[in-house]
C-alpha positions in Angstrom: -7.1 -0.5 -41.1 -9.0 -3.8 -40.7 -9.7 -4.7 -37.1 -9.9 -8.2 -35.8 -13.4 -9.0 -34.6 -13.4 -9.7 -30.9 -15.7 -11.0 -28.2 -16.0 -8.1 -25.9 -16.6 -8.6 -22.2 -18.4 -6.4 -19.8 -15.5 -5.3 -17.7 -13.4 -4.2 -20.6 -15.7 -2.9 -23.3 -19.4 -3.0 -22.5 -21.5 -3.9 -25.6 -24.3 -1.4 -25.8 -27.5 -3.2 -27.1 -28.9 -1.8 -30.3 -32.0 -0.8 -28.4 -33.0 -0.5 -24.8 -33.6 -4.0 -23.3 -37.2 -3.0 -22.4 -39.3 -4.5 -19.7 -40.7 -7.6 -21.4 -40.4 -11.1 -20.0 -37.0 -12.1 -18.5 -34.8 -14.0 -20.8 -34.9 -17.3 -18.8 -38.6 -18.2 -19.3 -38.4 -17.2 -23.0 -35.3 -19.3 -23.6 -36.9 -22.3 -21.9 -40.0 -21.9 -24.0 -38.2 -21.7 -27.3 -35.9 -24.5 -26.2 -38.9 -26.7 -25.4 -40.2 -25.9 -28.9 -36.9 -27.1 -30.4 -37.0 -30.3 -28.4 -40.6 -31.0 -29.4 -39.8 -30.6 -33.1 -36.8 -32.9 -32.9 -38.8 -35.5 -31.0 -41.6 -35.2 -33.5 -39.3 -36.0 -36.4 -38.3 -39.3 -34.7 -41.8 -40.2 -33.7 -43.2 -39.6 -37.2 -40.5 -41.9 -38.6 -39.3 -45.1 -36.9 -39.8 -43.9 -33.4 -37.2 -43.7 -30.6 -36.1 -47.3 -31.2 -36.3 -47.2 -35.0 -33.5 -47.4 -37.4 -32.4 -45.9 -40.7 -29.9 -43.2 -39.7 -26.9 -45.5 -39.3 -24.5 -43.0 -37.8 -26.5 -42.7 -34.5 -26.4 -46.5 -34.2 -22.7 -46.4 -34.7 -22.1 -43.9 -31.9 -24.4 -45.8 -29.5 -22.6 -49.0 -30.3 -19.2 -47.3 -29.8 -20.4 -46.2 -26.3 -21.7 -49.7 -25.5 -18.4 -51.3 -26.7 -16.5 -48.9 -24.4 -18.8 -49.9 -21.5 -17.9 -53.5 -22.1 -14.2 -52.9 -22.0 -13.4 -52.5 -25.7 -11.1 -49.6 -26.5 -11.7 -47.3 -29.5 -9.1 -47.7 -32.3 -7.3 -50.5 -30.4 -10.3 -52.9 -30.4 -12.7 -51.4 -32.9 -12.8 -48.8 -35.7 -14.1 -45.3 -34.9 -13.7 -42.5 -37.5 -14.1 -39.7 -35.0 -12.5 -38.6 -31.7 -13.6 -40.6 -28.7 -15.7 -37.9 -27.1 -19.0 -39.3 -28.5 -18.3 -42.7 -27.1 -17.7 -41.2 -23.7 -20.9 -39.1 -23.9 -23.0 -42.1 -24.9 -21.4 -44.5 -22.4 -23.8 -43.7 -19.5 -26.9 -44.4 -21.7 -25.3 -47.6 -23.1 -24.5 -48.7 -19.5 -28.2 -48.1 -18.6 -29.2 -50.1 -21.7 -26.8 -52.9 -20.8 -28.4 -53.2 -17.3 -32.0 -53.0 -18.6 -32.4 -53.4 -22.3 -30.7 -51.9 -25.3 -33.9 -50.3 -26.7 -34.3 -48.5 -23.3 -30.7 -47.2 -23.5 -31.1 -46.1 -27.1 -34.3 -44.3 -26.3 -32.7 -42.5 -23.3 -29.7 -41.5 -25.5 -31.9 -40.1 -28.3 -34.1 -38.2 -25.9 -31.0 -36.7 -24.2 -29.5 -35.5 -27.5 -32.9 -34.0 -28.4 -32.8 -32.2 -25.1 -29.3 -31.0 -25.9 -30.8 -29.5 -29.1 -33.3 -27.7 -26.9 -30.5 -26.5 -24.7 -28.5 -25.2 -27.7 -31.6 -23.3 -28.8 -32.0 -21.7 -25.4 -28.3 -20.7 -25.3 -28.8 -18.8 -28.6 -31.7 -16.9 -27.1 -29.5 -16.0 -24.0 -26.5 -15.0 -26.2 -28.6 -12.7 -28.4 -30.7 -11.1 -25.7 -28.1 -8.4 -25.0 -28.8 -7.0 -28.5 -32.6 -6.9 -28.1 -35.7 -9.1 -28.1 -36.0 -9.1 -31.9 -32.5 -10.7 -32.1 -33.2 -13.2 -29.4 -36.6 -14.3 -30.6 -35.6 -14.5 -34.3 -32.3 -16.3 -33.6 -33.9 -18.7 -31.2 -36.9 -19.6 -33.2 -34.9 -19.9 -36.4 -32.5 -22.4 -34.8 -35.5 -24.3 -33.3 -37.0 -24.9 -36.8 -33.9 -24.8 -39.1 -33.9 -28.1 -41.0 -30.2 -28.8 -40.7 -30.3 -28.2 -36.9 -33.4 -30.3 -36.5 -32.0 -33.2 -38.5 -28.6 -33.1 -36.7 -30.1 -32.9 -33.2 -32.9 -35.5 -33.7 -30.7 -38.4 -32.5 -27.3 -39.4 -31.3 -25.0 -37.5 -33.6 -21.8 -35.4 -33.2 -23.2 -32.0 -34.0 -25.4 -31.5 -30.9 -22.3 -32.0 -28.7 -20.1 -29.8 -30.8 -22.6 -27.0 -30.9 -23.1 -27.2 -27.2 -19.3 -26.7 -26.7 -19.1 -23.8 -29.1 -22.2 -21.9 -27.7 -21.0 -22.4 -24.1 -17.7 -21.0 -25.1 -19.3 -17.9 -26.7 -21.5 -17.3 -23.6 -18.6 -17.8 -21.2 -16.4 -15.4 -23.2 -19.2 -12.8 -23.2 -19.5 -12.9 -19.4 -16.0 -13.7 -18.3 -14.6 -11.2 -15.8 -11.5 -13.2 -14.8 -8.9 -15.4 -16.5 -10.7 -18.4 -15.0 -13.8 -17.7 -17.1 -11.7 -17.6 -20.3 -10.0 -20.9 -19.3 -13.5 -22.4 -18.8 -14.5 -21.1 -22.2 -11.5 -22.8 -23.7 -12.4 -26.1 -22.0 -15.9 -25.9 -23.4 -14.7 -25.2 -26.9 -12.1 -27.9 -26.7 -14.9 -30.4 -25.9 -16.3 -29.8 -29.4 -13.1 -31.0 -30.9 -13.3 -34.1 -28.7 -16.3 -35.2 -30.8 -15.4 -34.0 -34.3 -12.1 -32.6 -35.7 -13.9 -30.1 -37.8 -14.6 -28.0 -34.7 -10.9 -27.0 -34.6 -12.0 -24.3 -37.0 -14.6 -22.5 -34.7 -12.1 -23.0 -31.8 -9.4 -21.2 -33.8 -11.9 -18.4 -34.7 -12.9 -17.9 -31.0 -9.3 -17.9 -29.9 -8.3 -15.3 -32.4 -11.3 -13.1 -31.5 -10.6 -13.2 -27.8 -9.1 -9.8 -26.8 -5.7 -9.7 -25.3 -2.8 -12.1 -25.8 -3.0 -13.4 -22.2 -6.6 -14.4 -22.6 -6.0 -15.9 -26.0 -3.3 -18.1 -24.4 -5.7 -19.0 -21.5 -8.4 -19.9 -24.0 -6.0 -22.0 -26.1 -4.7 -23.7 -22.9 -8.3 -24.6 -21.9 -9.0 -26.1 -25.3 -5.7 -28.0 -25.3 -6.5 -29.4 -21.9 -9.9 -30.6 -23.0 -8.4 -32.4 -26.0 -5.6 -33.9 -24.0 -7.9 -35.3 -21.4 -10.3 -37.0 -23.9 -7.8 -37.9 -26.6 -4.9 -38.9 -24.4 -5.9 -42.4 -23.2 -6.8 -43.5 -26.8 -3.6 -42.0 -28.2 -1.6 -44.0 -25.6 -3.5 -47.2 -26.3 -3.4 -47.1 -30.2 -1.6 -44.0 -31.5 -1.2 -45.1 -35.1 -4.7 -46.4 -35.5 -6.3 -43.4 -33.9 -4.4 -40.9 -36.1 -5.2 -43.0 -39.2 -8.9 -43.3 -38.5 -9.7 -39.9 -37.1 -7.5 -37.8 -39.3 -6.2 -39.6 -42.4 -9.3 -41.6 -43.2 -11.4 -38.4 -43.0 -9.0 -36.4 -45.2 -9.0 -39.3 -47.7 -12.7 -39.5 -48.2 -13.9 -39.2 -51.8 -14.9 -35.8 -53.0 -18.7 -35.4 -53.5 -19.6 -32.4 -55.8 -22.6 -30.2 -55.6 -22.1 -26.6 -54.4 -25.7 -25.6 -54.8 -26.8 -28.8 -53.1 -24.6 -28.0 -50.1 -25.7 -24.4 -49.9 -29.3 -25.6 -49.9 -28.5 -28.0 -47.1 -26.7 -25.4 -45.1 -29.7 -22.9 -45.4 -32.4 -25.5 -45.1 -33.8 -24.4 -48.5 -36.6 -26.3 -50.3 -38.7 -25.6 -53.3 -41.8 -23.6 -52.3 -44.6 -21.5 -53.9 -43.6 -22.7 -57.4 -40.0 -21.6 -57.0 -37.2 -23.9 -58.0 -34.8 -25.0 -55.3 -31.9 -23.1 -57.0 -33.9 -19.9 -56.9 -34.9 -20.3 -53.3 -31.2 -21.1 -52.4 -29.9 -18.0 -54.1 -32.5 -15.8 -52.4 -31.7 -17.2 -49.0 -28.0 -16.9 -49.7 -28.5 -13.2 -50.5 -30.5 -12.7 -47.3 -27.9 -14.5 -45.2 -25.2 -12.4 -46.9 -27.0 -9.2 -45.8 -27.3 -10.6 -42.3 -23.5 -11.3 -42.3 -22.7 -7.7 -43.4 -25.0 -6.2 -40.7 -23.4 -8.5 -38.1 -19.9 -7.4 -39.2 -21.1 -3.8 -38.6 -22.4 -4.6 -35.1 -20.1 -4.0 -32.2 -19.5 -7.2 -30.2 -21.3 -9.5 -32.7 -18.7 -9.6 -35.5 -17.4 -12.9 -34.3 -20.7 -14.6 -35.2 -20.2 -13.6 -38.9 -16.6 -14.8 -38.9 -17.8 -18.1 -37.4 -20.4 -18.5 -40.0 -18.0 -17.8 -42.9 -15.4 -20.1 -41.5 -17.8 -23.0 -40.8 -19.4 -22.6 -44.3 -16.0 -22.8 -45.9 -15.4 -26.1 -44.1 -18.6 -27.6 -45.4 -18.1 -26.3 -48.9 -14.6 -27.6 -49.1 -14.9 -30.9 -47.2 -14.6 -34.0 -49.3 -18.0 -35.6 -48.3 -21.4 -34.2 -47.6 -24.3 -35.6 -45.5 -27.5 -33.9 -44.5 -26.6 -33.5 -40.8 -23.3 -31.6 -41.7 -25.4 -28.4 -41.8 -25.5 -28.6 -38.0 -22.0 -27.0 -38.0 -23.2 -23.8 -39.6 -26.7 -23.7 -38.0 -25.7 -21.9 -34.8 -23.7 -19.0 -36.3 -26.4 -18.7 -39.0 -29.1 -18.2 -36.4 -27.0 -15.7 -34.5 -26.3 -13.7 -37.6 -30.0 -13.8 -38.6 -31.0 -12.5 -35.1 -28.5 -9.6 -35.3 -29.6 -8.8 -38.9 -33.3 -8.7 -38.0 -32.6 -6.5 -35.0 -30.6 -4.0 -37.1 -33.3 -3.8 -39.8 -36.0 -3.4 -37.2 -34.1 -0.6 -35.5 -34.3 1.4 -38.7 -38.1 1.3 -38.7 -40.3 3.9 -37.0 -42.4 3.3 -33.9 -39.8 0.8 -32.7 -41.5 -0.1 -29.4 -44.4 -1.5 -31.4 -42.6 -2.7 -34.5 -39.9 -4.7 -32.8 -42.1 -7.2 -31.0 -44.5 -7.5 -33.9 -41.7 -7.9 -36.5 -39.9 -10.5 -34.3 -43.2 -12.4 -33.7 -43.9 -12.3 -37.5 -40.5 -13.6 -38.4 -40.7 -16.3 -35.8 -44.1 -17.4 -36.9 -43.0 -17.5 -40.6 -40.0 -19.5 -39.7 -42.0 -21.9 -37.6 -44.5 -22.6 -40.3 -41.6 -23.2 -42.8 -40.0 -25.6 -40.4 -43.2 -27.5 -39.7 -43.9 -27.8 -43.4 -40.4 -29.3 -43.9 -40.9 -31.8 -41.2 -43.3 -33.6 -43.5 -40.3 -34.4 -45.7 -37.7 -35.5 -43.1 -39.3 -38.4 -41.3 -36.5 -40.3 -39.6 -36.2 -44.0 -40.4 -38.5 -47.0 -39.9 -39.5 -49.2 -37.0 -38.3 -52.7 -36.2 -41.3 -55.0 -35.9 -42.0 -56.3 -32.4 -42.5 -59.8 -33.8 -39.0 -59.7 -35.3 -37.4 -58.4 -32.1 -39.1 -61.1 -30.0 -38.0 -63.9 -32.4 -34.4 -62.9 -32.6 -34.3 -62.5 -28.8 -35.1 -66.2 -28.6 -32.3 -67.1 -31.1 -29.2 -68.2 -29.2 -25.6 -67.4 -30.1 -23.9 -64.4 -31.7 -25.8 -62.4 -34.3 -24.1 -60.0 -36.7 -25.4 -57.2 -38.9 -24.3 -54.6 -41.3 -26.2 -51.9 -39.2 -25.6 -51.8 -35.5 -28.9 -50.1 -34.9 -30.8 -53.3 -35.6 -28.8 -55.0 -32.9 -29.7 -52.1 -30.5 -33.4 -52.0 -31.4 -33.7 -55.8 -30.9 -31.8 -55.9 -27.7 -28.9 -58.0 -29.1 -26.0 -55.5 -28.9 -25.1 -55.8 -25.2 -25.7 -59.5 -25.3 -23.1 -59.9 -28.0 -20.7 -57.5 -26.4 -20.9 -59.4 -23.1 -19.5 -62.5 -25.0 -15.9 -62.1 -25.9 -16.4 -64.6 -28.7 -18.9 -62.4 -30.5 -17.5 -60.1 -33.3 -19.1 -56.6 -33.0 -18.3 -53.9 -35.4 -19.8 -50.6 -34.3 -19.1 -49.1 -37.8 -19.3 -51.7 -40.5 -19.1 -49.6 -43.6 -16.6 -47.3 -41.9 -14.0 -49.9 -43.1 -14.6 -48.7 -46.7 -12.7 -45.5 -45.7 -9.9 -47.5 -44.0 -8.8 -51.1 -44.8 -11.1 -51.5 -47.8 -10.4 -48.1 -49.3 -9.6 -49.0 -53.0 -9.4 -46.3 -55.7 -9.6 -46.3 -59.4 -6.7 -44.8 -61.5 -8.5 -41.4 -61.5 -8.6 -41.4 -57.7 -12.3 -42.2 -57.4 -13.3 -45.0 -55.0 -14.2 -48.4 -56.4 -17.9 -48.8 -55.9 -18.6 -51.1 -52.9 -20.3 -53.9 -55.0 -17.2 -54.1 -57.2 -14.7 -53.7 -54.4 -13.3 -57.2 -53.9 -11.5 -56.4 -50.7 -14.7 -54.9 -49.2 -16.8 -57.9 -50.3 -14.4 -60.4 -48.6 -14.1 -58.2 -45.5 -17.9 -57.7 -45.0 -18.8 -61.2 -45.8 -16.3 -62.5 -43.3 -17.8 -60.3 -40.6 -21.4 -61.1 -41.4 -20.7 -64.9 -41.4 -18.5 -64.8 -38.3 -21.6 -65.1 -36.0 -24.2 -67.9 -35.6 -26.7 -65.8 -37.6 -26.8 -62.5 -39.4 -29.2 -59.7 -40.3 -28.2 -58.0 -43.5 -30.4 -54.9 -43.7 -28.6 -51.8 -45.0 -28.7 -51.2 -48.8 -25.7 -48.8 -48.5 -23.5 -51.7 -47.4 -23.1 -52.4 -51.1 -23.2 -56.2 -51.1 -22.6 -57.7 -54.5 -24.9 -60.2 -56.1 -22.5 -63.0 -55.3 -22.2 -61.9 -51.7 -26.0 -61.8 -51.4 -26.2 -65.2 -52.9 -23.8 -66.6 -50.3 -25.8 -65.0 -47.4 -29.1 -66.2 -48.9 -28.0 -69.8 -49.2 -29.6 -70.8 -45.9 -33.3 -70.8 -45.2 -34.3 -67.8 -43.1 -34.6 -68.4 -39.4 -36.9 -65.4 -39.0 -38.5 -63.3 -41.7 -40.8 -60.3 -40.9 -41.2 -57.7 -43.6 -37.8 -56.3 -44.7 -36.1 -57.9 -41.7 -34.5 -61.3 -42.2 -32.4 -63.4 -39.8 -30.3 -65.9 -41.7 -28.1 -68.7 -40.5 -24.3 -68.7 -41.2 -21.7 -71.4 -41.8 -20.9 -71.2 -38.1 -24.3 -72.7 -37.0 
């Protein structure tokens, strides 16, 4: 008979650790230290690229702009397009408000630092969750998550995954320690928050609900999750129900399919070619290692839910229509949890455990750290906006548009435009290619943006609706004709790749 994996809690079925806890350092300082390591790596990725006010990621600029639009009284879905639930706009709003009162670059910097700190907190939570099974599990899982490329990339800036991961890990920890129904309800609220930022997190929520022992507690958990979703989604659903459902659900489901199973597996695992081995070989080897860790986790009392979470989340990523590098942030937490359990089980089979366990854990942690630092050389994040350009556009009066909101934030223009009701601000410009400008070929594939007439008219109208414009993003897909229209006027400011051009409105 197959048993449903459950999150066991102390008062009902104590989970015996695989080894005696020992008398090493208490978990708190260790968790903080590894969390600080994670924060430092995420910060280094940004600093070695465009810096904390740089651009190039696009999505983080979209979410900050959505938060700033909310601060200025513009409602998601009713007043601007947002392809995700409103939780991220609410989370960013305090930083956007700070940027509006001071300067947009200051708000953007504070938001990015805060999300990198959330990455450190998520890492510390993994250490705390795994400590009950032993130090090898806690150290391995924590350090792996600190350096795992998809986790680093997803938590380097203002993205959805850091918030979703925080909700799921808090739910796991609360379920582990819950002694009353109130604790289970709080766990449901924490898990529900993850679905407030991205609908994919309904999958880990469902896994945690099914793995919660006892029908009453399952209902309490589900009630907490439903309350969290109702509180955050409710106002937007009341304001613009049809637009919200279309943008958050239908537009996401309708995204074009991007192939590449091995490419996605490599992204999930953080695989890269090394020591003369091809990427496919490294990916297959890591897949086998993770599969072993999953099997060992399924055989471990109280930890089986980690394996179910990893399998369910991996299925979401492998079956989803689209794929971007930060998507691996969904599977990174359960992958680190399973790796920790797997190393603990293997170490437990070795002789002289009191000596071997710390040495093995330290060796694995050091190897993972070196691998992560090596990979950091390949994932520099974005490019900086020249100070001369920022100063020049700051002196330019009127509304300024762009196809990338990050350039408006980095130059201090975003809040200025949002404060003027006449200024058109689109937090997510290319998001319209999944909505109003979604045009398909007869075989179902999307019409490429440069050949999409509806998109060209839409984006040109937006860029020319201000007094000046900054077209900067290649992925916008402007056609040669559209570029010629924008290039008709002599540049007002030109510094490197950054060009401020006048529009017909001037």
